[in-house]
N, C-alpha and C positions, 0 to 999 in steps of 0.2 A: 513570481512564484506560481506554481500550478499544483492543484490537488487532483488526485486520482483515487477513486474508490472501486475496488474490485471485490465483489462478493460471490459466494458459491456455496454449494451444499456438498457435504461428504457423506456417502452412503455407508461407509464402513465403521470400524471401531475408532472412536474419536481419539483416544489416548495413543493408539498406534499411529494415526495420522500425524498427531502433534509431534511424536518422537521422530518421525521421518522428516517433517517440515522444518523443525528448529535448526538443524545443521545448515540450512540454507541462509540463515541470518547473516553470517559474515560475508557471504558472496553478494547478497543483496546490498549490504551496507557499503560495499566497495563500488557499487555501480555509479557510473558517471552521471552527475546531476542530481543524485538523491540527497535530499536534505534530511528526511526522516521517514520511517515506516512504522505504523502502529498496527499490531497484530490483534485482531478482534475475533471473539467467538461468542456464540449464543447456544442455547439448548437446541437439541435436535440436529446436530451436525452442521449448523449454519456458521460459516466463517466469513470474515471480510478483512481486507487490508486497506488502510488509509495511507496513501503515499503523499509526501510533499516533495515536489521536484523543483529544481532551480528554474526550469522553463518548460514550455509546451513541448519543445523538441525532445527533451529528455524523457518526458512522460510517453510521448509517441513511440520513441525508440524502445522503451520497455514493453509497452503494450503490443508492439509488433515484432518483438525480438524472440530469439530462440529460447532464452531462459524461461520466459513465461509459458511459452508453448510446451516445452518439455516438462517443466516443474508443475504445471497446473492444468493447462487446457487439454493435454492428451493423457492425463493421469487417470487410469481406471478408477471408478468410484466417485469422481468429481462430476457434478452436473449443475445446471442452472447458473453458469458463469456469466456475470455481467460486469462490464468495464464502463465506468462513468468518469467523465472528465469535467473538472470545474476550474474556473479562474478563481484565484484567491482574492477575496474582498479585503484589501489590505488595511484600510484605516481602522475599522472596528476590530479586525483580527489582532492588530497590534495592541489594542486596549485589553482584549480578553486573553492574550497569551503572555502578558507580563514581560514584554520586550524580547521574546524568543527570536524575533526576526531582526537581524542586525541592521537593516535599513530603516527601521522604525524605532524610536526611543521608547523605553518603558514609560508608562504613565507615572506622573508625579504623585 
């Protein structure tokens, strides 16, 4: 399993941005290798997405793919985009996620 954190700042109206972004959820959900995506936001137009991917190759394909480029990287009003990749530290994660990962049993 592989984790990817993408964060960025939106300079426009936050509610307008959210209304435009939410329809992308089903498209993202259907992407090959995606396990989960968490949509995050903070004050001041700061947004982030935490992705869990089946493997590094799936994460790389998304980060270098056309969807991310069109939907975020080239969107007017988006700035300070940063893509960070992480390997999943499996054993303690299995304990703190109550068995969400099928290859690790839930703690007793």
